[in-house]
A tleap script that builds the chain and sets N, CA, C and O, in Angstrom:
source leaprc.protein.ff14SB
mol = sequence {
  NMET ASP CYS LYS PHE LYS THR GLU LEU GLY
  THR VAL THR VAL ASN GLU GLU ILE LEU LEU
  LYS VAL ALA GLY TYR CYS ALA LEU GLU CYS
  TYR GLY ILE VAL GLY MET ALA SER LYS ARG
  THR THR ASP GLY ILE VAL GLN LEU MET GLY
  ARG ALA ASN LEU GLY ARG GLY VAL ARG ILE
  ARG ALA ALA ASP ASP SER VAL ASP VAL ASP
  LEU PHE ILE ILE VAL GLU TYR GLY ILE SER
  ILE SER ALA VAL ALA ASP THR ILE ILE ASP
  THR VAL LYS TYR LYS ILE GLU HIE LEU THR
  GLY ILE LYS VAL GLY LYS VAL ASN VAL SER
  VAL GLU ASP ILE ARG CVAL
}
set mol.1.N position { -5.128 4.793 -11.492 }
set mol.1.CA position { -6.372 3.952 -11.329 }
set mol.1.C position { -7.055 5.226 -10.506 }
set mol.1.O position { -6.616 5.609 -9.422 }
set mol.2.N position { -8.199 5.826 -11.182 }
set mol.2.CA position { -9.111 6.787 -10.357 }
set mol.2.C position { -10.208 6.051 -9.742 }
set mol.2.O position { -10.727 5.130 -10.373 }
set mol.3.N position { -10.637 6.378 -8.515 }
set mol.3.CA position { -11.742 6.018 -8.051 }
set mol.3.C position { -13.061 6.518 -8.219 }
set mol.3.O position { -13.189 7.727 -8.026 }
set mol.4.N position { -14.148 5.819 -8.560 }
set mol.4.CA position { -15.265 6.633 -8.955 }
set mol.4.C position { -16.388 6.023 -8.003 }
set mol.4.O position { -16.400 4.823 -7.730 }
set mol.5.N position { -17.379 6.970 -7.490 }
set mol.5.CA position { -18.829 6.629 -6.962 }
set mol.5.C position { -19.459 7.435 -7.433 }
set mol.5.O position { -19.042 8.449 -7.991 }
set mol.6.N position { -20.937 6.991 -7.227 }
set mol.6.CA position { -21.850 7.872 -7.723 }
set mol.6.C position { -22.653 8.495 -6.356 }
set mol.6.O position { -22.411 7.994 -5.258 }
set mol.7.N position { -23.378 9.336 -6.453 }
set mol.7.CA position { -24.205 9.999 -5.485 }
set mol.7.C position { -25.359 10.510 -6.294 }
set mol.7.O position { -25.247 10.582 -7.518 }
set mol.8.N position { -26.602 10.914 -5.606 }
set mol.8.CA position { -27.850 11.191 -6.104 }
set mol.8.C position { -27.584 12.699 -7.229 }
set mol.8.O position { -28.527 13.149 -7.880 }
set mol.9.N position { -26.443 13.201 -7.279 }
set mol.9.CA position { -26.166 14.384 -7.839 }
set mol.9.C position { -24.927 14.187 -9.260 }
set mol.9.O position { -24.550 14.983 -10.120 }
set mol.10.N position { -24.610 12.889 -9.003 }
set mol.10.CA position { -23.479 12.543 -10.186 }
set mol.10.C position { -22.423 11.904 -9.805 }
set mol.10.O position { -22.258 11.640 -8.614 }
set mol.11.N position { -21.608 11.579 -10.678 }
set mol.11.CA position { -20.492 10.715 -10.343 }
set mol.11.C position { -19.295 11.336 -9.947 }
set mol.11.O position { -18.824 12.196 -10.691 }
set mol.12.N position { -18.582 10.972 -8.638 }
set mol.12.CA position { -17.457 11.445 -8.093 }
set mol.12.C position { -16.296 10.620 -8.640 }
set mol.12.O position { -16.323 9.393 -8.735 }
set mol.13.N position { -15.209 11.450 -9.014 }
set mol.13.CA position { -13.744 10.712 -9.252 }
set mol.13.C position { -12.750 11.303 -8.350 }
set mol.13.O position { -12.450 12.494 -8.276 }
set mol.14.N position { -12.254 10.272 -7.640 }
set mol.14.CA position { -10.946 10.639 -6.855 }
set mol.14.C position { -9.776 10.078 -7.402 }
set mol.14.O position { -9.755 8.899 -7.757 }
set mol.15.N position { -8.784 10.834 -7.502 }
set mol.15.CA position { -7.348 10.375 -8.238 }
set mol.15.C position { -6.617 9.499 -7.141 }
set mol.15.O position { -6.710 9.688 -5.928 }
set mol.16.N position { -6.006 8.685 -7.651 }
set mol.16.CA position { -5.106 7.898 -6.683 }
set mol.16.C position { -4.030 8.402 -6.040 }
set mol.16.O position { -3.340 7.739 -5.265 }
set mol.17.N position { -3.808 9.763 -6.369 }
set mol.17.CA position { -2.744 10.257 -5.756 }
set mol.17.C position { -3.143 10.738 -4.503 }
set mol.17.O position { -2.353 10.749 -3.559 }
set mol.18.N position { -4.622 11.250 -4.380 }
set mol.18.CA position { -5.248 11.899 -3.215 }
set mol.18.C position { -5.255 10.766 -2.273 }
set mol.18.O position { -4.877 10.920 -1.111 }
set mol.19.N position { -5.702 9.547 -2.762 }
set mol.19.CA position { -5.957 8.200 -1.825 }
set mol.19.C position { -4.663 8.013 -1.047 }
set mol.19.O position { -4.621 7.839 0.171 }
set mol.20.N position { -3.416 8.074 -2.008 }
set mol.20.CA position { -1.868 7.864 -1.385 }
set mol.20.C position { -1.700 8.763 -0.168 }
set mol.20.O position { -1.411 8.469 0.992 }
set mol.21.N position { -1.953 9.913 -0.728 }
set mol.21.CA position { -1.622 11.214 0.246 }
set mol.21.C position { -2.411 10.929 1.692 }
set mol.21.O position { -1.806 10.892 2.763 }
set mol.22.N position { -3.770 10.744 1.570 }
set mol.22.CA position { -4.587 10.702 2.717 }
set mol.22.C position { -4.193 9.778 3.722 }
set mol.22.O position { -4.048 9.964 4.931 }
set mol.23.N position { -4.010 8.536 2.888 }
set mol.23.CA position { -3.478 7.345 3.628 }
set mol.23.C position { -2.052 7.373 4.371 }
set mol.23.O position { -1.809 6.747 5.403 }
set mol.24.N position { -1.186 8.167 3.710 }
set mol.24.CA position { 0.235 8.368 4.165 }
set mol.24.C position { 0.173 9.386 5.517 }
set mol.24.O position { 0.729 9.124 6.584 }
set mol.25.N position { -0.679 10.690 5.225 }
set mol.25.CA position { -0.866 11.729 6.441 }
set mol.25.C position { -1.369 10.834 7.579 }
set mol.25.O position { -0.777 10.900 8.656 }
set mol.26.N position { -2.390 10.017 7.437 }
set mol.26.CA position { -3.165 9.309 8.421 }
set mol.26.C position { -2.126 8.392 9.164 }
set mol.26.O position { -1.962 8.352 10.383 }
set mol.27.N position { -1.611 7.833 8.436 }
set mol.27.CA position { -0.614 6.834 9.266 }
set mol.27.C position { 0.380 7.721 9.989 }
set mol.27.O position { 0.684 7.348 11.122 }
set mol.28.N position { 0.936 8.825 9.532 }
set mol.28.CA position { 1.994 9.413 10.039 }
set mol.28.C position { 1.243 10.255 11.328 }
set mol.28.O position { 2.086 10.559 12.172 }
set mol.29.N position { 0.171 10.603 11.602 }
set mol.29.CA position { -0.283 10.999 12.782 }
set mol.29.C position { -0.422 9.901 13.991 }
set mol.29.O position { -0.637 10.090 15.188 }
set mol.30.N position { -0.256 8.887 13.378 }
set mol.30.CA position { -0.583 7.825 14.565 }
set mol.30.C position { 0.855 7.693 15.447 }
set mol.30.O position { 1.994 7.905 15.032 }
set mol.31.N position { 0.410 7.254 16.867 }
set mol.31.CA position { 1.644 7.399 17.678 }
set mol.31.C position { 2.376 6.031 17.535 }
set mol.31.O position { 1.806 4.941 17.488 }
set mol.32.N position { 3.858 6.263 17.466 }
set mol.32.CA position { 4.639 5.086 17.349 }
set mol.32.C position { 5.231 5.167 15.795 }
set mol.32.O position { 6.148 4.388 15.533 }
set mol.33.N position { 4.809 5.971 14.857 }
set mol.33.CA position { 4.925 5.671 13.599 }
set mol.33.C position { 6.310 6.720 13.409 }
set mol.33.O position { 6.058 7.873 13.756 }
set mol.34.N position { 7.552 6.521 12.974 }
set mol.34.CA position { 8.637 7.113 12.672 }
set mol.34.C position { 8.238 7.469 11.131 }
set mol.34.O position { 8.202 8.685 10.938 }
set mol.35.N position { 7.982 6.801 10.184 }
set mol.35.CA position { 8.021 7.487 9.143 }
set mol.35.C position { 7.300 6.185 7.881 }
set mol.35.O position { 7.001 5.078 8.329 }
set mol.36.N position { 7.142 6.419 6.712 }
set mol.36.CA position { 6.732 5.522 5.716 }
set mol.36.C position { 8.140 5.003 5.214 }
set mol.36.O position { 9.201 5.603 5.386 }
set mol.37.N position { 7.960 3.623 4.477 }
set mol.37.CA position { 9.228 3.006 4.109 }
set mol.37.C position { 8.782 2.712 2.674 }
set mol.37.O position { 7.619 2.564 2.300 }
set mol.38.N position { 10.084 2.641 1.803 }
set mol.38.CA position { 10.092 2.449 0.403 }
set mol.38.C position { 11.088 1.155 0.127 }
set mol.38.O position { 12.258 1.382 0.434 }
set mol.39.N position { 10.896 0.219 -0.247 }
set mol.39.CA position { 12.058 -0.752 -0.443 }
set mol.39.C position { 12.504 -0.363 -1.998 }
set mol.39.O position { 11.650 -0.060 -2.831 }
set mol.40.N position { 13.676 -0.392 -2.253 }
set mol.40.CA position { 14.249 -0.213 -3.335 }
set mol.40.C position { 14.258 -1.740 -4.112 }
set mol.40.O position { 14.911 -2.685 -3.671 }
set mol.41.N position { 13.493 -1.805 -5.231 }
set mol.41.CA position { 13.662 -3.248 -5.940 }
set mol.41.C position { 15.074 -3.649 -6.083 }
set mol.41.O position { 15.347 -4.837 -5.906 }
set mol.42.N position { 15.719 -3.070 -6.289 }
set mol.42.CA position { 17.127 -3.546 -6.919 }
set mol.42.C position { 17.791 -4.232 -5.704 }
set mol.42.O position { 18.424 -5.277 -5.852 }
set mol.43.N position { 17.635 -3.606 -4.438 }
set mol.43.CA position { 18.588 -4.392 -3.327 }
set mol.43.C position { 17.761 -4.785 -2.216 }
set mol.43.O position { 18.220 -5.661 -1.484 }
set mol.44.N position { 16.588 -4.288 -1.943 }
set mol.44.CA position { 15.656 -4.555 -1.027 }
set mol.44.C position { 15.907 -3.645 0.116 }
set mol.44.O position { 15.377 -3.921 1.192 }
set mol.45.N position { 16.646 -2.602 0.009 }
set mol.45.CA position { 17.209 -1.778 1.184 }
set mol.45.C position { 15.710 -0.969 1.597 }
set mol.45.O position { 15.084 -0.588 0.608 }
set mol.46.N position { 15.224 -0.739 2.629 }
set mol.46.CA position { 14.555 0.088 3.084 }
set mol.46.C position { 14.789 1.369 3.313 }
set mol.46.O position { 15.781 1.627 3.994 }
set mol.47.N position { 14.026 2.384 2.856 }
set mol.47.CA position { 14.520 3.839 2.871 }
set mol.47.C position { 13.198 4.564 3.605 }
set mol.47.O position { 12.041 4.245 3.334 }
set mol.48.N position { 13.493 5.388 4.385 }
set mol.48.CA position { 12.469 6.214 5.183 }
set mol.48.C position { 12.167 7.682 4.314 }
set mol.48.O position { 12.848 8.675 4.059 }
set mol.49.N position { 10.785 7.254 4.015 }
set mol.49.CA position { 10.389 8.481 3.171 }
set mol.49.C position { 10.041 9.893 3.892 }
set mol.49.O position { 9.387 9.949 4.933 }
set mol.50.N position { 10.375 10.629 3.452 }
set mol.50.CA position { 9.757 12.038 4.098 }
set mol.50.C position { 8.339 12.417 3.729 }
set mol.50.O position { 7.666 11.593 3.111 }
set mol.51.N position { 7.869 13.499 4.026 }
set mol.51.CA position { 6.585 14.188 3.833 }
set mol.51.C position { 6.105 14.086 2.168 }
set mol.51.O position { 5.019 13.706 1.730 }
set mol.52.N position { 7.222 14.528 1.471 }
set mol.52.CA position { 6.966 14.623 0.246 }
set mol.52.C position { 6.793 13.568 -0.739 }
set mol.52.O position { 6.398 13.721 -1.895 }
set mol.53.N position { 7.115 12.524 -0.190 }
set mol.53.CA position { 7.215 11.328 -0.570 }
set mol.53.C position { 6.308 10.256 -0.028 }
set mol.53.O position { 6.619 9.088 -0.260 }
set mol.54.N position { 5.261 10.506 0.644 }
set mol.54.CA position { 4.281 9.539 1.516 }
set mol.54.C position { 3.675 8.451 0.128 }
set mol.54.O position { 3.458 7.280 0.441 }
set mol.55.N position { 3.518 8.712 -0.793 }
set mol.55.CA position { 2.893 7.959 -1.554 }
set mol.55.C position { 3.741 6.360 -2.005 }
set mol.55.O position { 3.226 5.347 -2.478 }
set mol.56.N position { 5.020 6.591 -1.690 }
set mol.56.CA position { 5.821 5.536 -1.791 }
set mol.56.C position { 5.888 4.258 -0.709 }
set mol.56.O position { 6.481 3.181 -0.752 }
set mol.57.N position { 5.023 4.863 0.258 }
set mol.57.CA position { 4.919 3.634 1.381 }
set mol.57.C position { 3.649 3.348 1.592 }
set mol.57.O position { 3.256 2.787 2.615 }
set mol.58.N position { 2.803 3.763 0.507 }
set mol.58.CA position { 1.277 3.223 0.330 }
set mol.58.C position { 1.029 2.788 -0.919 }
set mol.58.O position { 1.279 3.460 -1.919 }
set mol.59.N position { 0.464 1.505 -0.935 }
set mol.59.CA position { -0.279 1.141 -2.043 }
set mol.59.C position { -1.638 0.635 -2.120 }
set mol.59.O position { -1.989 -0.289 -1.386 }
set mol.60.N position { -2.556 1.256 -3.089 }
set mol.60.CA position { -3.872 1.228 -3.272 }
set mol.60.C position { -4.399 0.178 -4.357 }
set mol.60.O position { -3.868 0.137 -5.467 }
set mol.61.N position { -5.393 -0.621 -4.031 }
set mol.61.CA position { -6.018 -1.836 -4.966 }
set mol.61.C position { -7.228 -1.594 -4.979 }
set mol.61.O position { -7.831 -1.417 -3.920 }
set mol.62.N position { -7.804 -1.538 -6.106 }
set mol.62.CA position { -9.436 -1.490 -6.266 }
set mol.62.C position { -9.802 -2.914 -6.002 }
set mol.62.O position { -9.080 -3.859 -6.321 }
set mol.63.N position { -10.840 -3.013 -5.467 }
set mol.63.CA position { -11.596 -4.184 -5.081 }
set mol.63.C position { -12.875 -4.022 -5.880 }
set mol.63.O position { -12.845 -3.086 -6.679 }
set mol.64.N position { -13.986 -4.729 -5.836 }
set mol.64.CA position { -15.096 -4.531 -6.522 }
set mol.64.C position { -16.050 -3.224 -6.240 }
set mol.64.O position { -16.617 -2.611 -7.144 }
set mol.65.N position { -16.131 -2.922 -4.971 }
set mol.65.CA position { -16.918 -1.507 -4.782 }
set mol.65.C position { -16.029 -0.807 -3.689 }
set mol.65.O position { -16.561 0.150 -3.125 }
set mol.66.N position { -14.991 -1.083 -3.379 }
set mol.66.CA position { -14.153 -0.349 -2.255 }
set mol.66.C position { -12.648 -0.431 -2.834 }
set mol.66.O position { -12.475 -0.978 -3.923 }
set mol.67.N position { -11.792 -0.007 -2.270 }
set mol.67.CA position { -10.384 -0.169 -2.307 }
set mol.67.C position { -9.608 -0.830 -0.998 }
set mol.67.O position { -10.055 -0.786 0.149 }
set mol.68.N position { -8.372 -1.447 -1.388 }
set mol.68.CA position { -7.677 -2.117 -0.151 }
set mol.68.C position { -6.318 -1.312 -0.187 }
set mol.68.O position { -5.651 -1.016 -1.179 }
set mol.69.N position { -6.090 -1.050 1.060 }
set mol.69.CA position { -4.870 -0.052 1.423 }
set mol.69.C position { -3.702 -0.865 1.846 }
set mol.69.O position { -4.054 -1.660 2.718 }
set mol.70.N position { -2.460 -0.959 1.553 }
set mol.70.CA position { -1.235 -1.577 2.009 }
set mol.70.C position { -0.399 -0.497 2.318 }
set mol.70.O position { -0.039 0.298 1.450 }
set mol.71.N position { -0.068 -0.411 3.485 }
set mol.71.CA position { 0.962 0.569 4.297 }
set mol.71.C position { 2.254 -0.030 4.603 }
set mol.71.O position { 2.151 -1.055 5.277 }
set mol.72.N position { 3.570 0.353 4.267 }
set mol.72.CA position { 4.449 0.040 4.549 }
set mol.72.C position { 5.324 1.045 5.643 }
set mol.72.O position { 5.740 2.179 5.404 }
set mol.73.N position { 5.462 0.285 6.879 }
set mol.73.CA position { 5.831 1.628 8.043 }
set mol.73.C position { 7.116 1.344 8.643 }
set mol.73.O position { 7.466 0.164 8.620 }
set mol.74.N position { 7.842 2.141 9.144 }
set mol.74.CA position { 8.856 2.255 9.958 }
set mol.74.C position { 8.347 2.786 11.400 }
set mol.74.O position { 7.863 3.910 11.532 }
set mol.75.N position { 8.510 1.821 12.523 }
set mol.75.CA position { 7.917 2.078 13.948 }
set mol.75.C position { 8.899 2.396 14.821 }
set mol.75.O position { 10.007 1.889 14.645 }
set mol.76.N position { 8.690 3.242 15.863 }
set mol.76.CA position { 9.535 3.631 16.860 }
set mol.76.C position { 9.894 2.276 17.762 }
set mol.76.O position { 9.002 1.455 17.978 }
set mol.77.N position { 11.242 2.081 18.277 }
set mol.77.CA position { 11.644 1.144 19.262 }
set mol.77.C position { 10.855 0.973 20.465 }
set mol.77.O position { 10.783 2.004 21.133 }
set mol.78.N position { 10.254 -0.012 20.927 }
set mol.78.CA position { 10.082 0.054 22.265 }
set mol.78.C position { 8.351 0.172 22.411 }
set mol.78.O position { 7.779 0.147 23.500 }
set mol.79.N position { 7.749 0.286 21.263 }
set mol.79.CA position { 6.366 0.627 20.959 }
set mol.79.C position { 5.538 -0.923 20.590 }
set mol.79.O position { 5.885 -1.732 19.730 }
set mol.80.N position { 4.645 -1.003 21.301 }
set mol.80.CA position { 3.829 -2.171 21.082 }
set mol.80.C position { 3.484 -2.138 19.272 }
set mol.80.O position { 2.851 -1.222 18.746 }
set mol.81.N position { 3.980 -3.183 18.611 }
set mol.81.CA position { 3.740 -3.124 17.061 }
set mol.81.C position { 2.231 -3.469 16.932 }
set mol.81.O position { 1.612 -3.024 15.966 }
set mol.82.N position { 1.635 -4.213 17.824 }
set mol.82.CA position { 0.247 -4.814 17.277 }
set mol.82.C position { -0.765 -3.553 17.672 }
set mol.82.O position { -1.791 -3.229 17.073 }
set mol.83.N position { -0.215 -2.973 18.781 }
set mol.83.CA position { -1.162 -1.528 18.997 }
set mol.83.C position { -0.947 -0.505 18.074 }
set mol.83.O position { -1.940 0.160 17.780 }
set mol.84.N position { -0.051 -0.266 17.630 }
set mol.84.CA position { 0.141 0.697 16.521 }
set mol.84.C position { -0.344 0.184 15.138 }
set mol.84.O position { -0.772 1.012 14.335 }
set mol.85.N position { -0.308 -0.936 14.862 }
set mol.85.CA position { -1.022 -1.369 13.776 }
set mol.85.C position { -2.688 -1.106 13.715 }
set mol.85.O position { -3.345 -0.535 12.845 }
set mol.86.N position { -3.085 -1.698 14.888 }
set mol.86.CA position { -4.530 -1.623 15.394 }
set mol.86.C position { -5.214 -0.203 14.803 }
set mol.86.O position { -6.129 0.006 14.007 }
set mol.87.N position { -4.250 0.742 15.646 }
set mol.87.CA position { -4.390 2.245 15.557 }
set mol.87.C position { -4.423 2.831 14.055 }
set mol.87.O position { -5.286 3.617 13.663 }
set mol.88.N position { -3.367 2.340 13.273 }
set mol.88.CA position { -3.423 2.778 12.020 }
set mol.88.C position { -4.409 2.469 11.061 }
set mol.88.O position { -4.896 3.255 10.248 }
set mol.89.N position { -4.788 0.748 11.271 }
set mol.89.CA position { -5.782 0.346 10.614 }
set mol.89.C position { -7.306 1.194 10.823 }
set mol.89.O position { -7.986 1.489 9.840 }
set mol.90.N position { -7.674 1.488 12.039 }
set mol.90.CA position { -8.611 2.257 12.264 }
set mol.90.C position { -8.713 3.635 11.882 }
set mol.90.O position { -9.754 4.217 11.579 }
set mol.91.N position { -7.617 4.090 11.917 }
set mol.91.CA position { -7.525 5.741 11.470 }
set mol.91.C position { -7.583 5.895 9.955 }
set mol.91.O position { -8.247 6.713 9.320 }
set mol.92.N position { -6.744 4.931 9.489 }
set mol.92.CA position { -6.837 5.292 8.053 }
set mol.92.C position { -8.076 4.837 7.305 }
set mol.92.O position { -8.395 5.519 6.331 }
set mol.93.N position { -8.788 3.832 7.602 }
set mol.93.CA position { -9.813 3.344 7.143 }
set mol.93.C position { -10.976 4.424 7.485 }
set mol.93.O position { -11.876 4.615 6.667 }
set mol.94.N position { -10.935 5.062 8.609 }
set mol.94.CA position { -12.076 5.990 8.970 }
set mol.94.C position { -11.932 7.406 7.971 }
set mol.94.O position { -12.839 7.915 7.312 }
set mol.95.N position { -10.685 7.809 8.065 }
set mol.95.CA position { -10.371 8.830 7.440 }
set mol.95.C position { -10.607 8.821 5.861 }
set mol.95.O position { -11.197 9.759 5.326 }
set mol.96.N position { -10.182 7.852 5.213 }
set mol.96.CA position { -10.419 7.712 3.827 }
set mol.96.C position { -11.791 7.517 3.500 }
set mol.96.O position { -12.221 7.969 2.438 }
set mol.97.N position { -12.563 6.871 4.322 }
set mol.97.CA position { -14.076 6.858 3.849 }
set mol.97.C position { -14.917 8.222 4.156 }
set mol.97.O position { -15.941 8.645 3.619 }
set mol.98.N position { -14.208 8.700 5.094 }
set mol.98.CA position { -14.842 10.294 5.738 }
set mol.98.C position { -14.367 11.142 4.865 }
set mol.98.O position { -15.194 11.921 4.391 }
set mol.99.N position { -13.382 11.218 4.541 }
set mol.99.CA position { -12.627 12.631 3.653 }
set mol.99.C position { -13.096 12.309 2.048 }
set mol.99.O position { -13.495 13.260 1.376 }
set mol.100.N position { -13.052 11.226 1.572 }
set mol.100.CA position { -13.179 10.841 0.210 }
set mol.100.C position { -14.583 10.235 -0.192 }
set mol.100.O position { -15.055 10.526 -1.291 }
set mol.101.N position { -15.238 9.424 0.646 }
set mol.101.CA position { -16.417 8.649 0.510 }
set mol.101.C position { -16.307 7.377 -0.020 }
set mol.101.O position { -17.294 6.656 -0.170 }
set mol.102.N position { -14.839 6.942 -0.406 }
set mol.102.CA position { -14.718 5.633 -0.986 }
set mol.102.C position { -14.636 4.608 0.283 }
set mol.102.O position { -13.941 4.836 1.273 }
set mol.103.N position { -15.447 3.447 0.107 }
set mol.103.CA position { -15.406 2.636 1.135 }
set mol.103.C position { -13.721 1.754 1.021 }
set mol.103.O position { -13.002 1.659 0.026 }
set mol.104.N position { -13.542 1.339 2.087 }
set mol.104.CA position { -12.143 0.756 2.265 }
set mol.104.C position { -12.467 -0.594 2.864 }
set mol.104.O position { -13.094 -0.698 3.918 }
set mol.105.N position { -11.982 -1.720 2.103 }
set mol.105.CA position { -12.364 -3.043 2.230 }
set mol.105.C position { -11.226 -3.430 3.424 }
set mol.105.O position { -11.479 -3.657 4.607 }
set mol.106.N position { -10.042 -3.438 2.837 }
set mol.106.CA position { -8.891 -4.040 4.075 }
set mol.106.C position { -7.900 -2.736 4.173 }
set mol.106.O position { -7.881 -1.923 3.249 }
set mol.107.N position { -7.177 -2.595 5.199 }
set mol.107.CA position { -5.966 -1.903 5.570 }
set mol.107.C position { -4.940 -3.050 5.847 }
set mol.107.O position { -5.279 -3.703 6.834 }
set mol.108.N position { -3.908 -3.436 5.324 }
set mol.108.CA position { -2.777 -4.117 5.596 }
set mol.108.C position { -1.533 -3.230 5.775 }
set mol.108.O position { -1.072 -2.424 4.967 }
set mol.109.N position { -1.017 -3.596 7.189 }
set mol.109.CA position { 0.224 -2.863 7.638 }
set mol.109.C position { 1.354 -3.900 7.640 }
set mol.109.O position { 1.226 -5.058 8.039 }
set mol.110.N position { 2.408 -3.387 7.178 }
set mol.110.CA position { 3.918 -4.182 6.795 }
set mol.110.C position { 4.824 -3.073 7.518 }
set mol.110.O position { 5.111 -1.943 7.124 }
set mol.111.N position { 5.202 -3.766 8.743 }
set mol.111.CA position { 6.254 -3.214 9.272 }
set mol.111.C position { 7.720 -3.621 8.681 }
set mol.111.O position { 8.214 -4.746 8.764 }
set mol.112.N position { 8.285 -2.536 8.099 }
set mol.112.CA position { 9.593 -2.731 7.423 }
set mol.112.C position { 10.779 -2.631 8.238 }
set mol.112.O position { 11.840 -3.197 7.973 }
set mol.113.N position { 10.551 -1.841 9.312 }
set mol.113.CA position { 11.953 -1.748 9.989 }
set mol.113.C position { 11.645 -0.945 11.298 }
set mol.113.O position { 10.737 -0.115 11.244 }
set mol.114.N position { 12.371 -1.136 12.539 }
set mol.114.CA position { 12.335 -0.406 13.851 }
set mol.114.C position { 13.484 0.632 13.823 }
set mol.114.O position { 14.592 0.322 13.386 }
set mol.115.N position { 13.207 1.857 14.291 }
set mol.115.CA position { 14.161 2.719 14.525 }
set mol.115.C position { 14.065 3.160 16.029 }
set mol.115.O position { 13.071 3.188 16.754 }
set mol.116.N position { 15.559 3.547 16.343 }
set mol.116.CA position { 15.448 4.237 17.701 }
set mol.116.C position { 15.276 5.740 17.707 }
set mol.116.O position { 15.181 6.346 18.774 }
savepdb mol mol.pdb
quit
């Protein structure tokens, strides 16, 4: 799913992989995040994704004139989950809108695991 938006000079198309990587890197920059999570569909086991597989912990859904972002994260033990989630939501929304020009409707954060 490519995201398109119009400017006064023409139409800009942003590949979904770019949005996945931007959202993944932005989430990892936030304090308290150990990594992105990916659930194996067969057994529901949560796997910690490295930097090469950031897109597996992110899902992008196109809305009318914006995108919705779902993040699946693993947090560090002892950190306030609500504070981490608020920081991630603000950071991911700002960076996607600033770097790509695409409006973000919602950022949903799903905490899949806690690591020491």
